[in-house]
C-alpha positions as CSV (number, residue, x, y, z in Angstrom):
1,M,11.8,1.2,-29.1
2,A,11.8,3.1,-25.8
3,N,8.7,5.0,-24.9
4,R,9.6,8.6,-25.4
5,N,7.1,9.6,-22.7
6,V,8.8,7.6,-20.0
7,V,11.0,9.6,-17.6
8,M,14.0,7.9,-15.9
9,P,12.4,5.9,-13.1
10,D,13.3,5.8,-9.5
11,L,15.0,2.4,-9.1
12,S,14.3,-0.4,-6.7
13,P,17.1,-0.6,-4.2
14,E,17.3,-4.3,-4.7
15,L,18.0,-4.9,-8.3
16,G,17.8,-1.8,-10.4
17,W,14.3,-2.7,-11.6
18,P,11.8,0.1,-11.0
19,S,8.9,-0.3,-8.7
20,Y,7.3,2.7,-10.2
21,E,7.9,5.2,-13.0
22,Q,7.0,8.7,-13.9
23,V,5.3,9.2,-17.2
24,K,4.0,12.3,-19.0
25,V,0.2,12.4,-19.2
26,E,-2.6,14.7,-20.3
27,R,-4.9,15.2,-17.4
28,W,-8.5,16.3,-17.9
29,Q,-9.9,17.8,-14.7
30,A,-12.3,20.5,-13.7
31,N,-12.9,21.2,-17.4
32,Q,-9.2,21.9,-18.0
33,L,-6.6,19.9,-19.9
34,T,-3.1,20.0,-18.5
35,S,0.2,18.2,-19.2
36,Q,1.7,16.7,-16.1
37,L,4.0,14.0,-14.8
38,D,2.3,11.0,-13.1
39,Y,3.5,8.0,-11.2
40,V,2.6,4.5,-12.4
41,A,3.3,1.2,-10.7
42,E,5.6,-1.2,-12.5
43,E,5.4,-5.0,-12.8
44,A,8.1,-7.3,-13.8
45,P,8.3,-11.0,-14.8
46,V,9.8,-12.9,-11.9
47,S,11.0,-16.4,-12.6
48,L,11.2,-18.8,-9.6
49,I,13.8,-21.5,-10.3
50,Y,14.2,-24.4,-7.9
51,N,17.4,-26.4,-7.9
52,G,18.2,-25.1,-11.4
53,V,14.8,-25.9,-12.9
54,P,12.3,-23.1,-13.8
55,H,9.0,-23.6,-12.1
56,V,6.8,-20.6,-12.7
57,V,7.0,-17.0,-13.9
58,M,4.9,-14.5,-11.9
59,L,4.2,-10.9,-12.7
60,A,5.0,-8.9,-9.5
61,T,6.2,-5.6,-8.2
62,P,10.0,-5.9,-8.2
63,T,10.5,-5.3,-4.5
64,N,11.0,-7.7,-1.5
65,L,11.4,-10.6,-4.0
66,E,13.2,-12.9,-1.6
67,D,10.4,-12.5,0.9
68,F,8.0,-13.2,-2.0
69,A,9.8,-16.4,-3.1
70,L,10.0,-17.8,0.4
71,G,6.3,-17.0,1.1
72,F,5.3,-18.5,-2.2
73,S,7.3,-21.6,-1.6
74,I,5.7,-22.2,1.8
75,T,2.1,-21.2,0.9
76,E,2.2,-23.4,-2.2
77,G,3.5,-26.4,-0.2
78,I,6.8,-26.6,-2.0
79,I,8.7,-26.5,1.3
80,Q,7.2,-26.8,4.8
81,S,9.3,-24.2,6.6
82,A,11.8,-21.4,6.2
83,A,14.5,-23.8,7.5
84,E,14.1,-26.0,4.4
85,L,15.3,-23.1,2.2
86,I,18.9,-23.9,1.7
87,S,19.8,-20.8,-0.3
88,I,18.2,-18.0,-2.4
89,H,19.8,-15.7,-4.9
90,T,18.2,-13.0,-7.1
91,Y,19.5,-12.0,-10.5
92,N,18.6,-9.1,-12.7
93,R,18.1,-10.1,-16.4
94,S,17.4,-7.9,-19.4
95,N,13.8,-9.2,-19.7
96,G,13.0,-9.9,-16.1
97,I,14.2,-11.2,-12.7
98,E,15.3,-14.7,-11.7
99,V,15.0,-15.9,-8.2
100,R,17.0,-19.1,-7.8
101,L,16.2,-21.2,-4.8
102,Q,17.9,-24.4,-3.5
103,I,15.7,-26.7,-1.6
104,P,16.1,-30.3,-0.3
105,E,16.2,-32.9,-3.0
106,S,13.2,-34.7,-1.4
107,Q,11.1,-31.6,-1.8
108,F,12.3,-30.9,-5.3
109,C,11.3,-34.4,-6.4
110,K,7.8,-33.7,-5.3
111,L,7.8,-30.4,-7.0
112,S,9.0,-31.9,-10.3
113,D,5.8,-34.0,-10.4
114,K,3.5,-31.0,-10.3
115,G,4.4,-29.7,-13.8
116,R,3.5,-26.1,-13.1
117,N,6.0,-24.3,-15.2
118,L,3.7,-21.7,-16.6
119,T,3.1,-17.9,-16.4
120,G,1.2,-16.4,-13.4
121,R,-0.4,-13.1,-14.4
122,T,-0.8,-10.2,-12.0
123,G,-4.3,-11.0,-10.8
124,C,-3.9,-14.8,-10.7
125,G,-3.0,-16.7,-7.6
126,L,-3.5,-20.2,-9.2
127,C,-1.9,-19.7,-12.6
128,G,0.2,-22.7,-13.6
129,A,-1.9,-25.3,-11.7
130,T,-2.4,-28.2,-14.1
131,T,-4.8,-30.3,-12.0
132,L,-7.9,-29.7,-9.9
133,Q,-6.0,-31.1,-6.9
134,Q,-3.3,-28.4,-7.3
135,A,-5.9,-25.7,-7.7
136,I,-8.1,-26.6,-4.8
137,R,-5.9,-27.8,-2.0
138,Q,-6.9,-28.8,1.5
139,V,-5.3,-27.0,4.4
140,S,-4.8,-28.0,8.0
141,P,-7.2,-26.6,10.5
142,V,-6.2,-23.2,11.9
143,Q,-5.3,-23.5,15.6
144,A,-4.7,-19.8,16.3
145,E,-6.0,-18.7,19.8
146,L,-6.6,-15.2,18.8
147,S,-8.9,-12.5,20.2
148,V,-9.2,-9.3,18.2
149,A,-11.3,-6.3,19.3
150,A,-13.4,-5.0,16.5
151,T,-12.0,-1.6,17.2
152,E,-8.6,-2.9,16.2
153,L,-9.9,-3.6,12.7
154,I,-10.9,0.1,12.4
155,A,-7.5,1.2,13.8
156,A,-5.6,-1.0,11.3
157,L,-7.8,0.3,8.4
158,G,-7.0,3.9,9.3
159,A,-3.3,3.2,9.6
160,I,-2.5,0.9,6.7
161,S,-2.4,3.7,4.1
162,Q,0.5,5.3,6.0
163,H,2.6,2.2,5.2
164,Q,1.7,2.0,1.4
165,Q,4.5,4.0,-0.1
166,V,4.2,2.7,-3.7
167,N,0.4,2.9,-3.6
168,H,0.5,6.5,-2.3
169,L,2.4,7.5,-5.5
170,T,0.6,5.3,-8.0
171,G,-2.8,4.2,-6.5
172,A,-2.3,0.8,-8.2
173,V,-0.9,-1.7,-5.7
174,H,-2.4,-3.9,-3.0
175,A,-1.1,-4.2,0.5
176,A,-1.0,-7.0,3.1
177,A,-0.5,-5.9,6.7
178,W,0.3,-8.1,9.8
179,V,-1.4,-6.6,12.9
180,V,-0.7,-7.8,16.4
181,P,-3.6,-7.2,18.9
182,G,-2.7,-4.4,21.2
183,S,0.3,-3.3,19.2
184,G,-1.1,-2.4,15.8
185,I,0.4,-2.8,12.4
186,Q,3.8,-4.4,12.5
187,Y,4.7,-5.1,8.9
188,V,3.3,-4.3,5.5
189,R,4.2,-5.6,2.0
190,E,2.9,-4.1,-1.3
191,D,2.4,-5.6,-4.8
192,V,0.3,-5.3,-7.9
193,G,-1.0,-8.8,-7.1
194,R,-3.0,-9.2,-3.8
195,H,-1.7,-12.8,-3.5
196,N,1.9,-11.6,-4.1
197,A,1.6,-9.0,-1.4
198,L,0.4,-11.7,1.1
199,D,3.2,-14.1,0.0
200,K,5.8,-11.2,0.6
201,L,4.3,-10.6,4.0
202,I,4.3,-14.3,5.0
203,G,7.8,-14.7,3.7
204,L,9.0,-11.8,5.8
205,L,7.4,-13.1,8.9
206,L,8.8,-16.5,8.6
207,R,12.3,-15.2,7.5
208,I,12.6,-13.1,10.7
209,G,11.1,-15.8,13.0
210,K,7.7,-14.4,13.7
211,N,4.7,-16.6,14.3
212,P,2.0,-15.5,11.9
213,A,-0.7,-16.9,14.2
214,L,0.0,-14.3,16.9
215,G,-1.5,-11.6,14.7
216,F,-4.1,-11.1,12.0
217,V,-3.8,-10.0,8.4
218,M,-5.6,-7.1,6.7
219,I,-5.6,-6.9,2.9
220,T,-6.6,-4.0,0.7
221,S,-8.4,-6.1,-1.8
222,R,-11.1,-8.7,-2.1
223,A,-10.7,-12.0,-0.2
224,S,-10.4,-14.6,-2.9
225,Y,-9.8,-18.3,-2.5
226,E,-6.1,-18.3,-2.9
227,V,-5.7,-15.5,-0.3
228,V,-7.6,-17.5,2.3
229,Q,-5.6,-20.6,1.4
230,K,-2.3,-18.9,1.8
231,A,-3.3,-17.3,5.1
232,A,-4.7,-20.6,6.5
233,S,-1.6,-22.6,5.4
234,V,0.6,-20.7,7.9
235,G,-1.9,-20.7,10.7
236,I,-3.2,-17.1,10.4
237,G,-6.5,-17.2,12.4
238,L,-8.2,-14.0,11.1
239,L,-8.1,-12.4,7.6
240,A,-9.8,-9.0,7.1
241,A,-10.4,-7.5,3.7
242,I,-11.6,-4.1,2.7
243,S,-13.6,-5.7,-0.1
244,A,-15.8,-8.8,-0.5
245,P,-14.9,-12.5,-0.3
246,T,-15.9,-15.0,-2.9
247,G,-18.1,-18.0,-2.1
248,L,-15.2,-20.4,-2.5
249,A,-13.1,-18.4,-0.1
250,I,-15.9,-18.4,2.5
251,R,-16.3,-22.2,2.2
252,L,-12.5,-22.7,2.6
253,A,-12.4,-20.4,5.6
254,E,-15.2,-22.2,7.3
255,E,-13.6,-25.5,6.7
256,A,-10.2,-24.4,7.8
257,G,-11.4,-22.6,11.0
258,L,-10.3,-19.2,9.8
259,T,-12.2,-16.0,10.7
260,L,-13.0,-14.2,7.5
261,V,-14.1,-10.6,7.6
262,G,-15.0,-8.4,4.6
263,F,-16.1,-4.9,3.8
264,V,-14.0,-3.4,6.6
265,R,-14.9,0.3,6.9
266,E,-14.7,2.8,9.7
267,N,-18.3,2.1,10.7
268,Q,-19.0,-1.4,9.5
269,H,-17.6,-4.8,8.6
270,V,-19.1,-8.2,7.8
271,V,-18.0,-11.4,9.5
272,Y,-18.5,-14.5,7.3
273,T,-16.9,-17.3,9.3
274,H,-15.9,-18.1,12.8
275,P,-16.9,-14.9,14.6
276,E,-15.6,-16.2,17.9
277,R,-12.2,-14.5,17.4
278,L,-13.7,-11.1,17.0
279,N,-14.7,-9.2,20.1
280,H,-17.6,-6.7,19.7
281,T,-18.1,-5.8,23.3
282,T,-17.7,-2.1,22.5
283,F,-20.2,-2.3,19.7
284,P,-24.0,-2.4,19.8
285,T,-25.8,-5.7,20.7
286,L,-26.3,-8.2,17.9
287,I,-29.7,-7.9,16.4
288,K,-31.0,-11.1,14.6
């Protein structure tokens, strides 16, 4: 039965699936109760199907799904580059969205041995992994020769909200931004899942031929293991998060040679690994 409180949503321009809806709510504020319309973020089941075989269903914000599918395919090691993606088509279904990808048969044979074929929930970047080797994967050392002024972290932090259209309405989605030193934020992708937002961003960069290693990434979430893994897998040298990293994320960043920064605020941040890429010359002298 349809929810009688749901107002006709604004539709995603891609598929007709909403990225957010308006709902009637009762708001209690300043000792007063009022009836209002509020915006809420939407999430949809997105099935990734490779060479006709379903692989995984992820819950995601139904925007930029071809970027998401490409980014996911690369950061999960299904293909090695955007050039290996032969074709991609997105289909609207009554109960979700299908993204059908065609990849080389050699890569598909490797994929069929992984046995993922499960559901990935909104907050899970490792859902569907059936072995420890799939969950905790080694990444090649990051080679990015990147120098970032600490002031650029602050500038990106101040600017990122201007690019978060869905979050501005709903307050419920994460963002991943690609920032080029000296040029500021270049691209932003949003999603209810932090790892999905990063996959969308990576997919966009690789689709349009940008080298991710020429910039750094800022995420509006914690820095969990799978976010570090995805960033390192495409050579991103610096990952900055507005919240904390996990211990596993720190260990992977250290091993991969990735600069990991957390708790980015206007007047502070914490560098957990490889501080050499971050330039603090305009900040006070380090006190040990």
